[in-house]
GUNU-239194 format. One line per field, with one value per residue: residue in three letters; x, y, z of N, C-alpha, C in turn; residue number from 1. Coordinates in steps of 0.05 Angstrom, whole numbers. Layout:
BEGIN
type = [ALA ...];
nu = [X ...];
nv = [Y ...];
nw = [Z ...];
cau = [X ...];
cav = [Y ...];
caw = [Z ...];
cu = [X ...];
cv = [Y ...];
cw = [Z ...];
seq = [NUM ...];
END
This chain:
BEGIN
type = [UNK UNK UNK UNK UNK UNK UNK UNK UNK UNK UNK UNK UNK UNK UNK UNK UNK UNK UNK UNK UNK UNK UNK UNK UNK UNK UNK UNK UNK UNK UNK UNK UNK UNK UNK UNK UNK UNK UNK UNK UNK UNK UNK UNK UNK UNK UNK UNK UNK UNK UNK UNK UNK UNK UNK UNK UNK UNK UNK UNK UNK UNK UNK UNK UNK UNK UNK UNK UNK UNK UNK UNK UNK UNK UNK UNK UNK UNK UNK UNK UNK UNK UNK UNK UNK UNK UNK UNK UNK UNK UNK UNK UNK UNK UNK UNK UNK UNK UNK UNK UNK UNK UNK UNK UNK UNK UNK UNK UNK UNK UNK UNK UNK UNK UNK UNK UNK UNK UNK UNK UNK UNK UNK UNK UNK UNK UNK UNK UNK UNK UNK UNK UNK UNK UNK UNK UNK UNK UNK UNK UNK UNK UNK UNK UNK UNK UNK UNK UNK UNK UNK UNK UNK UNK UNK UNK UNK UNK UNK UNK UNK UNK UNK UNK UNK UNK UNK UNK UNK UNK UNK UNK UNK UNK UNK UNK UNK UNK UNK UNK UNK UNK UNK UNK UNK UNK UNK UNK UNK UNK UNK UNK UNK UNK UNK UNK UNK UNK UNK UNK UNK UNK UNK UNK UNK UNK UNK UNK UNK UNK UNK UNK UNK UNK UNK UNK UNK UNK UNK UNK UNK UNK UNK UNK UNK UNK UNK UNK UNK UNK UNK UNK UNK UNK UNK UNK UNK UNK UNK UNK UNK UNK UNK UNK UNK UNK UNK UNK UNK UNK UNK UNK UNK UNK UNK UNK UNK UNK UNK UNK UNK UNK UNK UNK UNK UNK UNK UNK UNK UNK UNK UNK UNK UNK UNK UNK UNK UNK UNK UNK UNK UNK UNK UNK UNK UNK UNK UNK UNK UNK UNK UNK UNK UNK UNK UNK UNK UNK UNK UNK UNK UNK UNK UNK UNK UNK UNK UNK UNK UNK UNK UNK UNK UNK UNK UNK UNK UNK UNK UNK UNK UNK UNK UNK UNK UNK UNK UNK UNK UNK UNK UNK UNK UNK UNK UNK UNK UNK UNK UNK UNK UNK UNK UNK UNK UNK UNK UNK UNK UNK UNK UNK UNK UNK UNK UNK UNK UNK UNK UNK UNK UNK UNK UNK UNK UNK UNK UNK UNK UNK UNK UNK UNK UNK UNK UNK UNK UNK UNK UNK UNK UNK UNK UNK UNK UNK UNK UNK UNK UNK UNK UNK UNK UNK UNK UNK UNK UNK UNK UNK UNK UNK UNK UNK UNK UNK UNK UNK UNK UNK UNK UNK UNK UNK UNK UNK UNK UNK];
nu = [-240 -213 -155 -163 -142 -99 -68 -59 -42 14 18 15 57 92 93 44 -25 -79 -140 -211 -248 -229 -220 -256 -301 -288 -282 -267 -293 -346 -330 -294 -293 -313 -291 -244 -169 -126 -73 -40 -37 -40 -28 -50 -45 -74 -103 -150 -129 -167 -171 -215 -223 -189 -197 -191 -210 -205 -216 -223 -197 -246 -238 -180 -186 -150 -140 -141 -102 -123 -93 -121 -114 -136 -164 -160 -177 -200 -212 -238 -233 -255 -295 -315 -365 -372 -335 -293 -266 -258 -216 -196 -138 -120 -150 -113 -71 -16 38 60 113 135 183 188 223 181 136 114 87 42 20 -33 -48 -102 -142 -188 -168 -136 -99 -81 -48 -22 20 39 87 138 175 136 98 132 133 84 72 102 74 24 33 63 18 -21 -6 -14 -61 -83 -60 -82 -139 -136 -115 -157 -202 -182 -186 -236 -264 -234 -266 -315 -301 -291 -333 -367 -348 -355 -405 -421 -392 -334 -268 -239 -201 -152 -173 -200 -135 -130 -153 -144 -83 -89 -127 -76 -40 -72 -64 -13 -7 -26 -9 49 72 102 67 15 -47 -74 -109 -167 -154 -158 -206 -231 -212 -230 -289 -285 -257 -294 -329 -301 -290 -340 -360 -322 -333 -383 -376 -336 -368 -403 -372 -350 -389 -404 -363 -382 -421 -401 -368 -399 -430 -395 -370 -413 -418 -372 -321 -274 -226 -243 -284 -255 -211 -243 -263 -230 -204 -245 -235 -194 -204 -249 -217 -180 -221 -244 -200 -195 -247 -292 -341 -395 -435 -423 -384 -418 -444 -393 -393 -433 -419 -368 -388 -416 -379 -341 -378 -397 -337 -328 -368 -348 -299 -325 -355 -307 -275 -322 -323 -275 -282 -322 -286 -261 -296 -312 -332 -323 -254 -253 -290 -259 -210 -241 -265 -221 -186 -224 -226 -176 -167 -197 -169 -125 -134 -154 -107 -65 -99 -87 -106 -113 -135 -187 -247 -227 -177 -116 -56 -20 -54 -84 -41 -26 -66 -84 -25 -48 -92 -70 -25 -67 -96 -47 -43 -93 -93 -49 -73 -121 -89 -66 -107 -132 -96 -95 -139 -120 -83 -124 -161 -181 -143 -165 -183 -178 -120 -104 -124 -131 -84 -63 -89 -76 -32 -28 -54 -9 36 6 3 70 77 48 69 126 124 106 146 139 124 146 170 205 189 157 173 195 144 125 151 148 88 94 123 81 38 63 69 23 -4 26 3 -40 -44 -49 -4 38];
nv = [1052 1059 1063 1002 984 1003 974 925 937 951 895 851 849 836 782 750 733 750 721 736 741 738 790 820 871 898 930 908 865 847 855 842 772 721 663 683 697 756 787 821 895 966 1025 1098 1171 1187 1202 1159 1129 1113 1072 1078 1046 1086 1133 1169 1165 1211 1175 1204 1202 1228 1282 1279 1230 1156 1119 1049 997 929 861 809 732 722 769 846 898 959 1014 1069 1113 1111 1075 1041 1018 999 968 1011 997 922 880 818 781 745 768 809 839 863 889 947 994 1051 1074 1138 1207 1239 1209 1142 1102 1045 1007 969 941 909 876 911 963 1005 1010 1058 1064 1105 1083 1095 1062 1042 998 964 961 941 887 872 879 848 798 799 806 743 708 723 716 668 651 664 642 577 595 597 540 509 523 499 450 453 461 423 376 387 372 320 300 304 267 224 211 212 161 167 180 166 160 193 242 252 233 286 320 308 315 379 382 366 406 449 433 436 493 506 496 514 555 561 590 594 600 542 502 536 533 485 468 495 463 413 405 390 350 308 316 303 245 221 220 191 141 129 121 84 40 36 19 -30 -58 -52 -90 -139 -149 -144 -194 -233 -234 -249 -296 -336 -331 -365 -331 -339 -315 -259 -262 -279 -244 -192 -205 -214 -152 -128 -148 -119 -70 -63 -87 -29 9 -14 15 72 92 122 132 106 91 70 32 -7 -18 -32 -76 -118 -119 -138 -186 -209 -215 -246 -294 -308 -315 -357 -384 -391 -418 -465 -478 -494 -530 -576 -587 -622 -655 -682 -695 -733 -772 -790 -834 -840 -835 -792 -751 -750 -717 -676 -653 -648 -605 -565 -554 -531 -491 -460 -444 -430 -379 -358 -341 -313 -270 -244 -273 -269 -289 -276 -305 -331 -363 -372 -353 -385 -430 -439 -449 -497 -530 -518 -546 -601 -612 -608 -649 -692 -681 -686 -745 -766 -743 -785 -825 -833 -828 -873 -908 -883 -896 -955 -969 -958 -991 -1030 -1034 -1057 -1076 -1054 -1003 -928 -910 -871 -818 -841 -851 -794 -771 -781 -771 -721 -712 -733 -697 -657 -673 -675 -627 -594 -627 -613 -556 -547 -564 -603 -643 -698 -682 -709 -759 -775 -775 -820 -844 -818 -802 -856 -857 -822 -840 -885 -850 -827 -877 -888 -846 -852 -893 -883 -850 -798 -763 -713];
nw = [595 567 598 603 553 544 569 551 505 518 552 516 478 524 513 535 517 520 505 486 515 557 576 617 628 583 523 476 490 464 413 387 357 402 397 382 400 430 408 392 407 381 402 369 372 326 271 230 167 108 48 -1 -69 -95 -72 -9 56 120 195 255 323 372 421 471 461 439 379 360 335 336 339 319 310 276 249 236 272 276 312 352 403 476 488 451 407 371 310 266 228 209 178 151 164 118 74 73 30 26 68 104 134 159 189 207 223 254 255 258 205 190 143 106 52 13 -41 -41 -24 24 86 139 182 248 287 361 391 349 357 373 336 296 307 312 249 222 241 230 170 169 189 163 106 108 120 68 34 49 41 -15 -24 -4 -43 -80 -70 -64 -120 -147 -122 -145 -190 -184 -165 -212 -235 -209 -215 -279 -297 -302 -301 -236 -204 -214 -207 -146 -124 -134 -115 -58 -57 -56 -10 31 26 33 97 99 100 142 181 167 192 268 302 274 272 276 289 283 225 213 227 183 142 151 132 87 74 97 64 19 36 45 -12 -26 -7 -20 -76 -90 -64 -100 -134 -121 -117 -169 -193 -173 -189 -251 -238 -229 -274 -317 -290 -296 -366 -376 -378 -345 -332 -331 -293 -247 -235 -234 -169 -144 -151 -132 -71 -65 -55 -24 25 24 21 69 108 95 111 159 166 203 178 125 141 163 102 77 97 95 34 36 58 19 -32 -12 -7 -62 -81 -55 -79 -132 -124 -110 -151 -186 -151 -151 -203 -208 -170 -212 -246 -227 -218 -269 -328 -376 -406 -444 -420 -366 -386 -409 -354 -320 -357 -360 -296 -289 -329 -292 -246 -263 -284 -234 -206 -247 -237 -191 -152 -84 -17 -29 -4 21 14 -2 -41 -44 -31 -72 -115 -91 -99 -159 -176 -164 -193 -240 -250 -245 -297 -330 -317 -339 -390 -408 -402 -434 -482 -492 -492 -537 -576 -573 -591 -646 -653 -650 -697 -766 -814 -866 -844 -832 -789 -775 -750 -700 -679 -699 -654 -605 -613 -609 -551 -519 -528 -503 -449 -445 -445 -409 -371 -364 -353 -306 -251 -207 -243 -287 -354 -396 -393 -428 -481 -507 -523 -549 -596 -608 -629 -661 -708 -719 -738 -785 -806 -819 -848 -899 -909 -919 -950 -939 -920 -932];
cau = [-231 -181 -128 -148 -140 -67 -56 -68 -28 34 20 10 76 109 87 11 -38 -107 -167 -227 -271 -215 -217 -275 -331 -275 -295 -258 -299 -372 -325 -276 -304 -309 -263 -212 -146 -111 -37 -16 -60 -26 -47 -40 -59 -78 -134 -148 -137 -181 -175 -219 -236 -169 -208 -191 -231 -203 -236 -203 -217 -249 -224 -172 -183 -138 -146 -129 -107 -124 -94 -118 -101 -155 -167 -151 -201 -194 -231 -237 -251 -247 -315 -330 -399 -365 -303 -292 -252 -256 -200 -185 -115 -129 -153 -91 -44 12 44 88 125 150 198 203 230 174 123 112 60 34 13 -38 -65 -131 -152 -212 -152 -109 -108 -62 -48 3 29 66 108 160 183 106 88 146 135 58 63 118 61 5 40 63 -11 -43 -1 -24 -92 -91 -55 -105 -163 -129 -109 -185 -216 -171 -203 -269 -268 -226 -274 -337 -299 -298 -367 -375 -344 -361 -431 -415 -370 -309 -234 -249 -177 -139 -191 -191 -118 -124 -170 -126 -62 -91 -119 -52 -31 -80 -54 6 -10 -44 24 62 80 95 41 -8 -77 -73 -134 -179 -147 -166 -233 -247 -210 -255 -318 -279 -245 -311 -340 -291 -300 -369 -363 -303 -346 -413 -364 -323 -376 -418 -345 -350 -414 -390 -335 -392 -437 -391 -357 -425 -445 -372 -367 -439 -407 -350 -302 -257 -200 -248 -277 -230 -204 -267 -270 -199 -210 -265 -226 -179 -219 -249 -194 -168 -244 -246 -171 -193 -262 -298 -369 -415 -461 -410 -370 -445 -447 -379 -384 -449 -414 -352 -398 -430 -358 -334 -409 -387 -310 -325 -387 -330 -277 -339 -348 -287 -280 -347 -309 -251 -294 -342 -271 -262 -323 -320 -332 -303 -234 -248 -299 -248 -195 -249 -261 -190 -180 -238 -219 -142 -171 -207 -156 -103 -153 -155 -76 -75 -118 -77 -125 -101 -147 -220 -268 -207 -169 -94 -50 -4 -69 -92 -21 -28 -97 -66 -9 -58 -104 -47 -22 -97 -94 -29 -44 -120 -82 -38 -84 -131 -72 -54 -131 -132 -67 -101 -166 -115 -78 -145 -166 -178 -122 -180 -198 -156 -127 -86 -135 -134 -56 -50 -111 -66 -3 -41 -59 14 41 -4 16 89 85 45 88 148 113 99 172 129 121 175 167 216 176 132 188 199 126 113 166 128 70 105 127 51 32 68 69 -10 -3 34 -2 -75 -43 -42 7 47];
cav = [1026 1067 1048 975 962 1010 944 900 949 944 860 834 850 811 750 751 733 739 708 769 728 736 819 823 885 917 940 894 828 860 877 816 738 697 648 700 710 773 781 860 919 978 1057 1111 1190 1207 1180 1124 1136 1082 1090 1048 1068 1108 1150 1172 1184 1194 1176 1221 1207 1256 1297 1268 1196 1151 1102 1032 967 909 843 774 705 724 797 872 922 988 1023 1090 1121 1089 1059 1044 1004 976 974 1037 983 905 880 795 776 734 788 841 834 873 902 966 1002 1070 1088 1164 1213 1244 1191 1119 1091 1017 1011 946 935 894 876 935 992 1001 1029 1063 1077 1117 1070 1110 1053 1027 969 943 959 927 855 865 885 813 770 803 785 715 692 730 695 633 649 677 606 565 597 582 517 503 543 493 433 450 456 386 362 389 355 287 292 298 232 200 217 207 138 180 176 182 152 217 264 242 242 317 328 297 335 405 387 356 430 466 422 450 525 508 488 524 577 557 618 605 588 520 493 540 533 456 465 509 435 387 400 386 330 301 309 285 223 223 222 162 120 125 119 58 30 32 12 -43 -70 -60 -106 -163 -157 -158 -225 -258 -242 -261 -328 -343 -330 -381 -318 -337 -301 -238 -262 -269 -216 -175 -213 -200 -118 -129 -159 -101 -43 -68 -82 -9 27 -16 21 91 97 124 133 80 71 65 7 -23 -24 -45 -112 -132 -119 -158 -216 -206 -212 -279 -308 -300 -327 -377 -403 -402 -426 -486 -490 -504 -550 -592 -603 -628 -680 -692 -708 -754 -791 -788 -852 -840 -818 -765 -728 -738 -694 -653 -638 -640 -577 -535 -544 -527 -460 -435 -440 -421 -357 -346 -345 -303 -248 -242 -279 -273 -294 -270 -329 -352 -384 -364 -363 -408 -456 -444 -465 -527 -539 -517 -572 -631 -617 -610 -679 -713 -669 -706 -774 -767 -749 -811 -850 -826 -835 -899 -923 -888 -914 -982 -962 -944 -1012 -1060 -1028 -1076 -1067 -1037 -983 -908 -911 -848 -798 -848 -847 -776 -755 -797 -757 -689 -715 -739 -673 -637 -676 -668 -595 -593 -633 -592 -520 -552 -581 -628 -675 -711 -685 -722 -791 -786 -767 -843 -852 -799 -814 -876 -855 -802 -860 -894 -821 -822 -895 -892 -824 -855 -922 -872 -828 -774 -744 -681];
caw = [588 556 607 602 524 537 586 527 483 536 558 493 481 535 513 544 492 526 502 486 534 588 580 632 605 568 496 458 492 449 378 381 363 422 399 378 417 418 396 392 409 375 405 353 372 306 260 216 137 98 26 -26 -98 -99 -58 22 72 154 212 276 343 384 443 478 452 423 355 364 324 352 321 329 297 245 246 249 292 273 331 359 430 508 502 425 405 339 301 250 202 206 159 143 154 101 55 72 9 34 96 99 167 158 215 201 252 268 260 246 195 189 124 99 36 -1 -56 -41 -15 37 113 150 223 256 318 378 398 337 361 379 303 269 312 307 227 215 251 199 146 162 180 138 84 116 111 45 24 63 28 -40 -26 -1 -64 -109 -64 -71 -145 -152 -111 -151 -213 -182 -162 -228 -256 -204 -224 -303 -287 -314 -284 -211 -185 -211 -189 -120 -120 -141 -86 -29 -57 -58 16 41 11 68 123 100 105 170 206 159 216 287 316 261 290 265 298 264 200 203 222 153 121 161 114 53 74 112 41 1 49 33 -39 -39 6 -38 -98 -80 -55 -123 -147 -111 -123 -195 -203 -157 -218 -269 -234 -226 -303 -329 -288 -320 -392 -373 -376 -314 -325 -325 -266 -222 -237 -223 -154 -131 -145 -103 -61 -62 -61 9 44 19 43 106 126 100 115 185 174 212 154 108 147 155 80 66 108 70 13 38 55 -16 -37 0 -24 -94 -86 -46 -102 -161 -123 -111 -180 -193 -142 -167 -235 -196 -164 -232 -262 -215 -228 -300 -336 -403 -409 -458 -399 -353 -403 -410 -333 -308 -365 -348 -276 -297 -336 -268 -226 -275 -289 -213 -210 -271 -232 -168 -130 -49 2 -21 2 53 -1 -3 -67 -35 -40 -105 -134 -88 -126 -187 -190 -164 -226 -270 -245 -252 -323 -348 -321 -359 -421 -408 -394 -451 -508 -483 -502 -573 -589 -573 -609 -670 -672 -664 -732 -784 -839 -884 -827 -829 -760 -766 -735 -676 -674 -687 -626 -582 -601 -596 -519 -505 -525 -490 -421 -440 -439 -378 -334 -370 -343 -269 -238 -192 -258 -308 -389 -413 -388 -451 -511 -525 -533 -571 -623 -612 -641 -691 -723 -727 -750 -806 -824 -837 -865 -925 -922 -929 -971 -927 -926 -945];
cu = [-206 -159 -127 -143 -110 -48 -51 -43 -2 39 23 45 109 116 63 5 -63 -133 -197 -243 -250 -212 -241 -293 -309 -284 -297 -277 -332 -352 -305 -293 -292 -283 -237 -189 -125 -79 -29 -48 -35 -39 -45 -59 -72 -103 -128 -154 -147 -174 -192 -217 -226 -187 -206 -206 -207 -213 -214 -219 -217 -232 -197 -166 -167 -156 -132 -138 -99 -120 -105 -107 -119 -165 -148 -176 -181 -212 -217 -240 -246 -270 -332 -345 -386 -341 -312 -285 -243 -241 -190 -159 -112 -127 -125 -60 -8 17 71 88 146 161 210 210 214 146 127 85 64 17 1 -43 -78 -128 -174 -190 -135 -112 -87 -58 -15 7 47 89 115 153 146 104 106 140 107 60 90 93 38 11 51 34 -25 -36 -3 -51 -101 -78 -77 -135 -155 -128 -146 -199 -206 -184 -225 -272 -254 -252 -308 -332 -300 -320 -372 -376 -355 -393 -442 -406 -346 -281 -232 -213 -158 -143 -193 -159 -104 -137 -151 -100 -67 -102 -97 -41 -49 -71 -22 9 -12 -25 40 84 77 68 17 -34 -84 -113 -161 -177 -154 -198 -240 -231 -217 -276 -308 -268 -269 -334 -331 -292 -327 -369 -342 -311 -361 -390 -344 -336 -399 -398 -347 -372 -417 -383 -357 -409 -425 -364 -375 -428 -409 -369 -396 -435 -388 -323 -290 -238 -208 -265 -275 -222 -220 -265 -238 -190 -225 -256 -210 -190 -234 -247 -188 -192 -243 -224 -184 -226 -281 -321 -383 -425 -448 -392 -397 -436 -421 -375 -406 -432 -393 -361 -409 -402 -350 -358 -398 -357 -307 -342 -366 -317 -296 -345 -329 -280 -297 -335 -288 -264 -317 -323 -266 -279 -336 -322 -318 -285 -245 -258 -278 -221 -205 -253 -245 -188 -198 -234 -190 -143 -183 -184 -122 -108 -147 -120 -71 -87 -113 -98 -104 -113 -177 -225 -254 -197 -144 -78 -36 -22 -77 -68 -22 -45 -89 -58 -23 -79 -90 -38 -40 -91 -71 -39 -72 -118 -64 -52 -106 -117 -74 -82 -136 -114 -72 -131 -147 -103 -100 -155 -159 -161 -129 -195 -175 -150 -106 -94 -140 -101 -52 -69 -103 -41 -7 -41 -21 38 34 0 43 99 67 55 118 147 116 124 171 127 146 164 182 210 161 145 192 177 118 130 163 102 76 110 103 39 37 63 29 -18 -2 16 -37 -70 -56 -27 19 63];
cv = [1038 1051 1018 963 971 986 931 909 936 904 848 832 833 786 742 744 732 742 739 759 735 765 824 843 904 918 917 855 829 855 852 787 730 680 660 706 732 781 812 878 953 1012 1077 1137 1199 1199 1155 1133 1112 1100 1071 1064 1094 1145 1153 1184 1182 1199 1185 1218 1224 1260 1285 1223 1190 1128 1079 1008 937 885 822 759 708 746 822 884 939 997 1051 1102 1098 1067 1050 1016 990 979 990 1013 952 892 837 792 770 752 813 818 843 885 921 985 1019 1077 1117 1177 1234 1236 1148 1112 1057 1017 982 956 920 897 906 958 981 1016 1036 1077 1075 1104 1088 1091 1039 1005 950 942 942 900 854 864 856 801 777 791 756 703 697 717 667 631 652 648 583 565 591 559 505 504 518 470 425 451 430 376 357 367 319 275 288 272 212 192 209 172 154 177 188 180 178 239 270 244 268 325 330 319 368 409 380 388 450 459 436 485 527 498 497 539 559 569 615 588 560 503 512 542 504 453 470 476 411 385 392 358 307 292 299 245 203 214 192 141 112 115 85 34 18 13 -21 -69 -86 -82 -129 -173 -165 -187 -234 -258 -256 -295 -345 -349 -351 -366 -317 -320 -269 -236 -261 -250 -192 -183 -202 -163 -126 -131 -132 -83 -43 -73 -47 14 19 7 54 104 104 128 107 65 64 37 -9 -36 -50 -78 -126 -134 -137 -190 -216 -227 -247 -300 -318 -320 -353 -404 -411 -414 -462 -496 -504 -535 -572 -609 -614 -658 -699 -697 -736 -782 -801 -817 -856 -822 -783 -742 -729 -712 -665 -631 -624 -606 -556 -528 -533 -496 -445 -428 -434 -389 -339 -336 -325 -267 -236 -252 -285 -268 -292 -300 -347 -364 -359 -368 -382 -444 -470 -458 -497 -541 -542 -552 -601 -626 -621 -640 -694 -711 -692 -739 -776 -761 -767 -826 -851 -840 -855 -917 -914 -898 -947 -984 -969 -982 -1032 -1058 -1050 -1063 -1050 -1009 -961 -909 -880 -827 -813 -843 -808 -751 -767 -786 -730 -694 -716 -716 -658 -637 -669 -637 -587 -602 -619 -563 -529 -570 -603 -657 -671 -708 -699 -755 -795 -782 -798 -851 -837 -793 -837 -869 -838 -817 -877 -887 -834 -842 -898 -873 -834 -880 -913 -864 -809 -753 -728 -691];
cw = [567 572 602 570 524 560 577 516 494 532 531 482 491 551 527 523 500 509 499 506 560 594 603 621 590 547 491 464 471 411 371 382 397 425 382 402 411 421 392 389 398 377 377 380 353 286 240 185 130 63 9 -53 -108 -84 -9 36 106 180 246 307 355 414 453 478 441 399 367 342 336 333 333 305 274 228 248 244 292 299 342 397 453 501 463 416 379 332 280 224 213 185 162 144 126 70 52 43 11 58 91 124 161 185 208 229 274 274 248 230 190 160 114 82 24 -21 -66 -33 5 61 122 170 230 288 334 373 367 331 360 355 293 283 308 270 214 224 225 171 144 168 167 109 89 104 92 24 27 34 -4 -52 -18 -22 -85 -103 -66 -108 -153 -152 -123 -183 -201 -169 -184 -248 -241 -210 -258 -304 -311 -288 -261 -189 -183 -205 -157 -107 -119 -117 -57 -25 -54 -24 36 36 39 89 121 111 133 188 193 183 250 295 304 279 282 274 291 236 184 211 193 136 126 145 92 58 81 85 19 13 35 12 -44 -32 -12 -69 -99 -78 -77 -142 -147 -124 -160 -207 -199 -194 -234 -261 -234 -266 -319 -324 -308 -348 -399 -378 -350 -304 -318 -296 -245 -220 -219 -190 -137 -136 -134 -73 -45 -55 -21 25 44 24 66 117 127 106 143 193 176 191 132 109 141 120 64 66 96 44 14 40 32 -33 -39 -6 -46 -101 -74 -78 -124 -163 -126 -130 -187 -182 -147 -179 -229 -198 -195 -259 -257 -216 -248 -305 -360 -404 -419 -440 -387 -363 -397 -390 -317 -319 -365 -313 -280 -311 -320 -250 -235 -276 -263 -209 -217 -260 -204 -142 -102 -27 6 -27 24 34 -16 -32 -66 -49 -60 -125 -119 -98 -156 -193 -182 -186 -243 -271 -257 -274 -337 -348 -343 -381 -436 -416 -428 -481 -515 -500 -535 -587 -589 -588 -633 -681 -672 -683 -748 -804 -862 -868 -828 -785 -751 -747 -708 -659 -669 -660 -605 -572 -598 -556 -496 -506 -515 -462 -423 -435 -400 -355 -342 -354 -308 -270 -220 -218 -279 -343 -403 -411 -417 -481 -516 -536 -553 -589 -635 -639 -663 -715 -744 -742 -777 -829 -840 -850 -895 -934 -928 -943 -973 -918 -936 -959];
seq = [1 2 3 4 5 6 7 8 9 10 11 12 13 14 15 16 17 18 19 20 21 22 23 24 25 26 27 28 29 30 31 32 33 34 35 36 37 38 39 40 41 42 43 44 45 46 47 48 49 50 51 52 53 54 55 56 57 58 59 60 61 62 63 64 65 66 67 68 69 70 71 72 73 74 75 76 77 78 79 80 81 82 83 84 85 86 87 88 89 90 91 92 93 94 95 96 97 98 99 100 101 102 103 104 105 106 107 108 109 110 111 112 113 114 115 116 117 118 119 120 121 122 123 124 125 126 127 128 129 130 131 132 133 134 135 136 137 138 139 140 141 142 143 144 145 146 147 148 149 150 151 152 153 154 155 156 157 158 159 160 161 162 163 164 165 166 167 168 169 170 171 172 173 174 175 176 177 178 179 180 181 182 183 184 185 186 187 188 189 190 191 192 193 194 195 196 197 198 199 200 201 202 203 204 205 206 207 208 209 210 211 212 213 214 215 216 217 218 219 220 221 222 223 224 225 226 227 228 229 230 231 232 233 234 235 236 237 238 239 240 241 242 243 244 245 246 247 248 249 250 251 252 253 254 255 256 257 258 259 260 261 262 263 264 265 266 267 268 269 270 271 272 273 274 275 276 277 278 279 280 281 282 283 284 285 286 287 288 289 290 291 292 293 294 295 296 297 298 299 300 301 302 303 304 305 306 307 308 309 310 311 312 313 314 315 316 317 318 319 320 321 322 323 324 325 326 327 328 329 330 331 332 333 334 335 336 337 338 339 340 341 342 343 344 345 346 347 348 349 350 351 352 353 354 355 356 357 358 359 360 361 362 363 364 365 366 367 368 369 370 371 372 373 374 375 376 377 378 379 380 381 382 383 384 385 386 387 388 389 390 391 392 393 394 395 396 397 398 399 400 401 402 403 404 405 406 407 408 409 410 411 412 413 414 415 416 417 418];
END
């Protein structure tokens, strides 16, 4: 078997990199993980010096056998003899903190230092050893950085989990986990010859856990927003209600884009249907109020109904509603303009009726309140018309001046003027 390993030693530096499963019945087949690919094999006629806790021991090959350092994309295996049954020493590349190659006149030494000690090997071929040392240094750094990034991601993931369970600030922590996962992906792709697939296989479980946790947190948040919207609408807090509906709509869209799990997607579909029903119900109430305004017999009731509809549509627009329940922002603006025009007309009509009521009062009756109420309605009509370009606010100026005179005259008559 010595000859087979020697061939590997020469072949790996000529561009080939056989997998352990391709080695036939060679000794490496049982010593190297079948998923690993042999990158370099260094041969030594000397022993392997292993230092742990400040104490050095030397492992010598027997007879004329050799020692070998087999480098894969994940580990370094140190072997003795023609047909070893086990590796004498196995070192993870990510555990190697420092490499050093000394090419002297009489011998070349390759030293690998870990947190637990060091290993010194005397390769026969200094040129091959230099190439292997560079590889160990580069890929070992990738593995080490990857583990640091994943460790940080797992810690951040636990913080995120705690925040989800306790109702804390999840947005910042979720971004922190994603940032550390992104750093891990950088470690896996930083070097062109890094074992990217193997490294990504370690990243994927953390990504999956984040997605599952984020999905659960997001669905809970959407459910909470819908509950808040229902409660706020029932208590006439329309701006709060419409803000919650708009936020839920945005959250559902974002979750659909990010989630891959079939179960979570099914739950999102259910929440989306519940959201659309609620959005339709809330705007349906506003539309019902518009119908009530059109059907009202009393002008005061008409004004009150249009005022209520105005409050709801304004709240929806202020909340950033656009698309929830199948209603676009343009449709809302059109509806709001229609409501404003009807409210302006109702205020105008109500002002005329109040003014006529004041005019019809006997001389002994106080008509100041009727005129003041009429003036308040006209001023509001002018304000609404001025705020919306489809209406003409200056059309009320002459009537407002006229009513102001009536109010002033009535106040002097009844002694209520300041």
